[in-house]
C-alpha positions in Angstrom: 79.9 90.0 20.6 80.1 87.6 23.6 78.9 84.1 23.5 78.5 82.0 26.5 78.2 78.4 27.1 77.1 76.8 30.8 78.3 73.2 31.7 78.4 71.5 34.9 74.8 71.0 36.0 73.3 67.9 37.0 71.5 65.7 39.8 73.0 65.9 43.5 71.8 65.5 46.8 71.7 68.0 49.6 74.7 68.7 51.0 76.6 67.7 47.8 78.6 70.3 45.8 78.6 71.0 42.0 81.0 73.5 40.2 79.6 75.2 37.2 81.7 76.7 34.2 80.9 79.0 31.6 82.9 79.5 28.8 83.0 82.7 26.6 84.2 83.9 23.6 85.4 87.0 22.2 88.2 88.9 22.8 86.5 91.5 25.5 85.8 88.7 27.6 88.4 90.2 30.0 86.6 93.4 30.1 83.5 92.5 31.5 81.8 91.8 34.7 80.4 88.2 34.9 77.6 87.2 36.8 75.3 83.9 37.9 71.4 83.9 37.9 69.0 81.1 38.7 65.4 80.5 37.6 63.3 77.8 39.5 60.1 76.5 37.6 57.5 78.5 38.4 59.6 81.4 39.7 61.4 84.6 38.3 64.9 84.7 37.5 67.1 85.6 40.4 70.6 87.0 40.8 73.1 84.7 42.5 76.9 85.9 42.3 78.8 88.5 40.2 82.7 89.2 40.0 84.1 92.2 38.2 86.1 92.3 35.2 89.6 91.6 37.1 88.2 89.3 39.5 89.2 91.4 42.5 85.5 92.1 43.7 83.1 89.5 44.3 79.1 89.8 45.1 76.6 87.3 46.4 72.7 87.1 47.0 72.2 86.3 50.5 70.8 83.2 50.0 74.1 81.5 48.7 76.7 83.8 50.6 79.1 81.3 52.4 78.3 78.5 50.0 78.6 79.6 46.8 81.8 81.0 45.4 82.4 82.9 42.1 85.8 83.1 40.4 87.0 83.8 37.0 90.0 82.5 34.9 90.9 84.9 32.0 93.3 82.9 30.6 90.9 80.2 29.8 87.7 82.8 29.2 85.9 80.8 32.0 83.9 81.7 34.9 82.9 79.2 37.8 80.5 78.8 40.2 81.5 76.5 42.9 78.2 75.3 45.0 78.6 73.9 48.5 76.2 72.4 51.1 73.5 72.6 48.3 69.8 72.4 49.2 66.7 71.5 47.3 66.2 75.1 46.8 68.8 75.6 44.8 67.4 73.5 42.3 67.1 75.9 39.4 68.3 76.3 35.7 71.8 78.3 36.2 72.5 81.0 33.6 75.7 83.0 32.8 75.8 86.4 32.3 78.3 88.9 30.9 78.0 92.4 31.6 80.1 95.2 29.5 80.4 97.7 32.3 82.8 95.6 34.1 81.7 96.4 37.4 79.9 94.4 39.9 77.9 97.7 41.1 75.2 97.1 38.9 74.2 93.6 39.9 73.2 95.2 43.5 69.4 95.7 43.5 67.5 95.0 40.4 69.8 94.2 37.4 68.3 96.1 34.8 70.8 96.4 31.9 70.3 98.8 28.8 70.3 97.3 25.4 73.5 96.0 24.3 75.0 95.7 27.6 74.7 92.3 28.6 74.9 88.6 27.1 73.3 85.5 28.3 74.1 81.6 27.9 71.6 79.4 27.3 71.4 77.6 31.0 72.3 74.4 32.8 70.4 72.5 34.8 71.2 72.0 38.8 68.5 69.6 40.7 69.2 68.9 44.3 67.1 66.2 45.8 66.2 65.8 49.5 
């Protein structure tokens, strides 16, 4: 069982930066792939970024590539999302995800984990003003 708690959201002007954190509990954190998703008002949840269990591979949505960076610190059981050059369209609730399969490959295309594979945090709100 993994529990995830996001933090770091807030209000920022366009062009600014924020760093989101996701603190994970559970002994098996280091074996899980971690992802960030977001959901804007009136829209479906969308994938943002993922990192594999070792931190050696990352994968990003085209909309954030070059602006966002995902990283993890297994000693702290924490995954981060550094967001730079923020745009108003980045406004959303950001959710942290843990996937027991450990690889980023399952985040490509439609993310559809089976039962008992994934865990989610409750989200943190990011608002980017123009």
